[in-house]
N, C-alpha and C positions, 0 to 999 in steps of 0.2 A: 499770608501770601502762599497758599497751598491749593493744589487741585482737590485733594481729598486726604483722608487719614490713613491711607494704605501704608503698610510697613515697608521700609526700605530694605534692600538686600545688602547687608553690610559687608565691607571688605577692609583692607588695611587702612590704618590711619583714619578710620571713621568714614571713608568714602567708598564708592561702589565702582564696579566695572561700568564702562560707558555703554548704555543701551543704544539700540538703533533709534534714529529719529522717528521712525514709524510709531514708536511707543509714546512719543511726546505730542499727542494730538488732542488733549483736552482743552476746552475753552479757557482762555486766560484774559485778564483785565489789562488793557493798554494803559500804561501810566503816563502822566504828564511829561512832556519832552523838555521842559525848561527847569533850570535850577531853582527858579523862584517864579511862582504864578504871578506875582505882582509886577515884576520887572524883568523882561527878557534879556537885558544887558548884564544882569548879575552873573558873575563868574561862578560863584558857588554859594550854597546856603547851608546852615546848620540846623538840625532838628533832633528831637528825642522821640522815642516810640517804644511801646510795649506790645507784645503779642502773647495772648494767653491760650490761643487755640489755632489749629490749622485754618487758614483762610484761602481765598481764591488765588490762583497763580497770577504772577505779574509779568508783563512784558515791559522791560525798562527801556524807554526811549532815550533817557538821559543816564549818564554814568553816575556812580555813587560808591561811597565806602560805607559799609555797615559795621559798626564796632559793638559787638555783643559783650556787655559787662556782666550780666547775670542771666541765669536760666539755662535750661538744657533742652535740646530738641534735634531735629534733623531738617536740613534744607537741601533741596535739589537745585542745581544750577545747570541749566541746559541738559537735564536728564541724569546728571551725575550727583549722587547724594553725599553730603558731608555732615558729620556730627557737629552740632553747635554746642559749645561749652563756654563758661566764663572766659573772657579775654580772647575771643575769636574775632579776627579782622577779616572782612569779606570785601573783595573788590568786584564791582559789577560794571561791565562795559556796555555800551548801547546795544539794544535789541537782544539782550540776554534774557532768558526766562528763568525766574526763581520761583520756588514752590516750597513753602514750609509744610512738610508732610506730617510732622510729629512735634508736639510740645509737651515735654515731660514736666518742666518747671517754667513758669512765665518768663519769656524772653524780654529783657530790657536792653535797648540798644541806642546808640548815638549814630546819627546819619549825616554824611556830607554828600550833597548832590551838586554836581559841577558840569560845566560846559566842556565836553570831551574834545570837540573839534578845536576850540580855542586853545586848550591846554596842549593838544597835540602840536599845534603850530608853535606855541611858545617854547615847549620843551625841545622841539627839533631845531630851534634856532640857537641853542646853546652848544658851543664847541664841545665835541666829544660825546654828545648824547646819542649819536648815530652808531656808536660801537655796540656790538652784539651784547656785551655784558651789561650795558646800561640802557637797553631798550625798555624803558619803564612801562609804556603803554602796552607793548607786546606781552610783557610778563603778566600784567593785570588780566589780560584776556585769557592767557594760557594757564595761569595758576591762581584761581580766584579766592582761595582760602588759606589763611596763615594762622596757626595757633601760637599765641605769644607766651613767652616765659615772663617771670616777674619783672625783670628789668625792662624788657620790651613793652610790657603793659604800662609800666610807670611812665615811659617816654610818650606813649600814645595818649595816656590820660592827660598829661600836661599839654600836649598839642590840642586835644579836643577842647580843653578848658579855654585855650586861647581862641579857638574858632568861635566858641559860644560868646566870649567877651567881645570879639570883634564884629560878629555878624548878628547876634541875637538868636532867638529861637523862632524858626519859620512858622510852624503850625500854631503857636500861641500868639503870633503877631507881636512878639516881644522884641522890638527893634533895639539894636545896640545904640549907644550914644554916637551921634554923627562924628566921624573922624576923617581927617584928610587922608586920601589915598587908601581908603579902606579896602576896596576891591583889589587893588594892586597888592596890598599886604596879604589878602586872602589867597591870591594866586601864588605868592611866595610860600605861604603855609601849606597850600595844596601840593606844591612841588616837594616840599619837605616831607609830607605824608607819603607821597609816591616813592621817594627815595628810601624812606624808612621801611616801607612795605617791601621794596626790592631787597633790602638788606636782611629783613626778617625772613623773607622767603629763602634766600640763600643759606642763612643760618639754619633754618628748619630742615632743609634738604640734608645738611650735614648731620643733624640729630637723628632723623628717621631713616637715613640710608637710601633716599630716593635717587633716581637717576638725575643727571644734570639737565636733561631736556624734558620739560613738562609737556603734558598732552595738549594738543591744540583744541580749540573750541569746535564742537560738532554741530552747532546750530545753523540752519539755513538763514535764520533772521540775522545772525551776526555776520554771516558771509555776505548777505545782500547789503548790509550796512557798509562793510569794508570795501565792497567792489561796486558801489552804486554809481560811481562816475564812469564805469565801463559800459560797453554795449551789452548790458545784461539781459538775458531772456530766461523765462521759466525753464526752458529745456536745458540751458547751460547749467543753471543751479541744480536741476534734477540730476544731471550727469555727475556733478561733483559729489552728490550724496547717494549715488547709485540707486536711484529710484526713477519712476516715470513722471513726466510732467503732470499727468492727471492726478497721480497719487500725491505729489507735492502740493499741487493746487488745493486739493481737498484738505491736506494737513494744515496748510496755511489758513484756509478759511475756517477750519474747526478751532484753530488755536487763536487766531487774531480777529475773526469775523470780518476779514478783508481779503481782497484779491491780491495776487502778486503785483499787478500793475499799480494798484492804489498804494500798496506798501512802498514800492520803489519810488513812486512820485512823491510820496510823503517824506521819505528819507532825503531825497534830493532837494525838496523844498526847504527842509530843515537846515541842510548844509548851506543852501543858498542864503538863508537868513543870516548866518554868521558872516558870509562874505559881504552882505549888504551893510552890516553893522561895522565890521572891522577893516574893510578895504574900500577903495574908491573905484573898483572895477565896474565896467559897464555890464548890462544884463547879458549881452552876447558873450562877454568874457566869462561871466559867472556860469552861463549855460555850458560853455566848453569845459569848465572845471568840475561841474556837478553832474554831467551826463544828460542834460536837456539838449534838444535839437537846436534851439535858438532862443532869442529873447522873448518871443511871443509865447513859447512853451513855458518858459520860466514864469511869466506873468500869469498865464492861465492856471497853472498848477499852484502857484503861490497864493492867488486869490482863493482858490478852492480850499487850501489848507489853513490860511490865516485870516481870510475874510477881508483882506486889505491888499492894495497893490504893492509891488516891491518898492516903487519910488516913494510912496507914502510911508511905508514901513521904515525905509532908510531915514527919511526926514524926522520921524518921531524918535527913533531909537539910536541913531548913529552917534556913538561917543568916541569911536576910533582910538582906543588906547594904544593899539599896536599896528597902525597902518603900514603897509608896504606901498610905496609910491608906484605910479604907472611906469616910471623909468626902471624900477626894480623888476616889475613884471616883464617888461620888454627884454631886459637883460637875462632873466631866468629862462625865457623862451628861446633866446638866442643860444644860451648854454645847452639847453636840451637839443636844439636843432643841430648844434655842432657835434654832439654825441651821436645822434642818429645818422649823421652824414659821414662820420669818421670812425664808427665802431670797429671796422675791419683793420684799422691801424694797430698793429701789435703793441707799439709803445705808447698808445694813448693813456694818459694818466692824469690824476687830479692836479698835481703841482704844475705841470706844463700848461694845462688848460686854464687854470686860474691865472697864471702869469700872462697868458695870451689875452685874457679879458681884463687884465689890470686889477685883479682881485686877490685878497688873501683866500686861502683854501677854505677857511672857516666861513667867510662871507659867501663864497660860491655855494657851499653846501647849504647854508641857511636859505638862500634863494631857491635852490632846487628842492629842498625839503618842503618849503612852503607851497610851491606851485605844482611840483611833480610828486611830492610825498616820497621821494627817494633821494639819497645823497648821490654824489658823482659815481662812486664805485658801484653802488647798487643799481643805479639807472643804466650804467654801461653794461653790466652783466645781464640785466633784464633784456636789453635790446639784443645783445649777442645771443642769448639763449633762445629768444623768440625767432631770430633769423636761423639759428641752428635747427630749430624744430621744422621749419619749412624745408631746409635742405635734407634733413633726415627722411622726411615724408615724400620728397619729390625727386630725389637723386639716388644713385648707387654709390655715392662717395663713402670711402672708409670713414669711420668715426674720427680718426686722427686727422683726416683731411678736412672734415667738417669743422673740427676745432680750430685748425689753422686758418681756414677760410673766414671765420667770423672774428678772428683777432687774438685767439689764445696761443701762447707759446708752447704749451704742453697739454697733453690729453688729461692729465690728473686734475689740473685746475679747471679744465672744461667740465669734466665729470662732476666735480664737487659743486660747481655753480649750477649745472644743469639739474642736479638732484635737489638743490636748495629751492629752485623755482618750480620744478615739475613733480617733485617727490617720486621720481623714477629715474632709472639710468637712461642714457641715450639709446642703448640697445632695446630696452623695454619700450621706450617711446616709439621706436621704429616698428616694432612688432604690433603695437596696439592701436596706433593713431593714424587715421586717414587725413588727407589734406584736401580741402575743398577750394577750387579756384574761383576767381571772380565770376566766371560764366556758369557756375553751379556744378561743373564737372568735378568728380572726386576720384582720387587715387586710393585704392584699397590699402588698408593697413596690412603690414606683414609681407608686403611685396618683395622685400629684400632678404628673406630668410636665408637664402643660400649665400648671401654676401658675408664675407668675414667682417665682424664688428670688433675691431681691436680695442 
């Protein structure tokens, strides 16, 4: 899984400083997007593998855990290098690029490949999973390598043995004995592995003195995957990574042998496939959730990706383990609409809103997380911060007035949430960002430099 045999530049804990993405432009192999080639409805699969020399880099369309039991080497994950030693557990999220650049001793590993989008929905439906300290999938993306101690390795060994017994070995086509609710049990074990990974990572931070906040992924591919439902353009992604559209286009072509547009439509089609299998949403509704314009666009791109129409695909594969009903969808959209229309209300809160709709708070958050990928508090702050951005760019309001206008009771809370979503302060945003109106006119950034920004 490597570009070449070039030496890594080592740093603390066996990893490296993060290079610019411009350095990550060598051609890579696009890996299969499904957990199992034989059955797209499989939640996860188990396999074993050995690597005795650096091989070509891999772009992982599906998520996976790699558990290295023996051997030593170096693996780069989105350009950041990590030492691989016995009992190293690696978490790979969709559209991450891995590259084994050095193999000192043959690497032997166990591999769990799983349906990331389905696990995302399942985990977010659990009460309490939306709290920052338990955002399992976010941590997998931000902190992809954990070095296990003896006790942790023992627990992971036991869990991997259960995976093998329940699922069989994928590459050897050694199927496990047919058992009732096998995939459901696999999802439970996968949740257990994610929880263990989270706890191991927390423990590891304490051992090596790392900061509490891990670095975020720097890969444009990961960014495109995470934001594929938005009105994403090549220029927008290029701005995020401080490069030009032409440079980013060239990098994507060199790395994936594909264009930005084709990558984006492929990711959207893959997400649409999960909605076809696990929900009864219409194609127009799926289009709205995945970023396509309408049902016809879903169909066209879906046939291009899968060679089959969405309706035919649903008939063949739909097993609907965890469907949400159409009434659930309508309720979720009504909740989101209520937030968008009432975000300026200072006292707007989860408990009152849930009561208004006749729901427990946990059920309300489950619906919002499934359809909007944000719980009540996160969606409310998201809407308020976006409205604040418009006010900062188009008015001379003091920042404290902007905070009050969008529903915050104090500027401290406003600043904290603004930085969380925009990674800059309101003052910095006002200086740097211009606002473009619907007619194409634009207000220049920094127009309010003389205004006091409290």
